C-alpha positions as CSV (number, residue, x, y, z in Angstrom):
1,M,-23.2,12.5,-24.9
2,Y,-20.5,12.0,-22.3
3,Y,-22.5,13.1,-19.7
4,D,-24.9,10.2,-20.3
5,N,-22.1,7.9,-20.2
6,L,-20.7,9.3,-17.0
7,A,-24.4,9.2,-15.1
8,R,-25.3,5.6,-16.6
9,K,-21.6,4.3,-15.3
10,T,-22.2,6.1,-11.6
11,R,-25.7,5.2,-11.5
12,E,-24.1,1.3,-12.0
13,L,-21.3,1.9,-9.5
14,K,-23.8,3.3,-6.9
15,E,-27.1,1.0,-7.6
16,T,-25.8,-2.4,-8.5
17,T,-24.5,-5.1,-6.2
18,K,-21.8,-5.6,-9.0
19,G,-20.7,-2.1,-8.7
20,V,-20.8,-1.9,-5.3
21,E,-18.8,-4.8,-4.9
22,T,-16.1,-3.0,-7.6
23,V,-16.1,0.1,-5.5
24,C,-15.3,-1.9,-2.3
25,A,-12.5,-4.1,-3.9
26,V,-11.0,-0.6,-5.1
27,I,-11.0,0.9,-2.1
28,E,-9.6,-2.0,-0.2
29,Q,-6.7,-2.3,-2.5
30,E,-6.2,1.6,-2.2
31,R,-6.2,1.1,1.8
32,K,-3.6,-1.8,1.6
33,L,-1.3,0.4,-0.8
34,S,-1.4,3.4,1.4
35,E,-0.8,1.0,4.4
36,N,2.2,-0.7,2.9
37,E,3.4,2.5,1.6
38,N,3.4,4.0,5.3
39,T,5.2,0.6,7.2
40,L,7.9,1.0,4.3
41,K,8.3,4.8,5.1
42,I,8.6,4.1,8.6
43,L,11.0,1.2,8.4
44,L,13.2,3.3,6.3
45,N,12.9,6.1,9.2
46,V,14.0,3.8,12.0
47,M,16.7,2.1,9.6
48,K,18.2,6.0,9.0
49,N,17.3,7.2,12.4
50,Q,18.8,4.2,14.9
51,N,21.7,3.0,12.2
52,W,19.9,-0.2,11.9
53,D,19.8,-2.7,9.4
54,V,16.9,-4.1,7.9
55,E,16.3,-7.0,9.7
56,K,16.1,-5.3,13.2
57,A,14.1,-2.6,11.9
58,M,11.6,-5.0,11.2
59,D,12.1,-6.9,14.3
60,V,11.4,-3.7,16.3
61,I,8.1,-2.5,14.1
62,G,6.5,-6.0,14.4
63,I,6.6,-7.1,10.2
64,E,5.2,-10.4,10.3
65,D,7.1,-13.2,8.9
66,D,5.1,-13.5,5.4
67,Q,5.9,-9.9,4.8
68,R,9.6,-9.7,5.8
69,D,10.9,-10.7,2.1
70,L,9.2,-7.7,0.4
71,Y,9.8,-5.4,2.9
72,A,13.4,-6.0,3.0
73,R,13.3,-6.2,-0.8
74,S,11.6,-2.8,-0.8
75,A,14.2,-1.5,1.6
76,R,16.8,-2.3,-0.3
77,Y,15.3,-0.9,-3.4
78,A,14.5,2.3,-1.8
79,L,18.1,2.8,-0.3
80,S,19.6,2.2,-3.8
81,K,17.4,4.8,-5.4
82,Q,18.3,7.3,-2.7
83,S,22.2,7.0,-3.4
């Protein structure tokens, strides 16, 4: 019974337009999340290793203006959790 449901859902995801779009959307979300996590790690490492504040570190690694607030808040949150 479970295998039939799994096979049906797998076929739907692979063979229908809606299924393929769903899979592509999930993969894109995961890619963006991974990219954001990696950027935050880089930001935190630069701050720690160079003893810079968040603003200077974001300037150096080139974080775009529209993302600066998010990364600044995320960095401050991560640093508060390390204390």
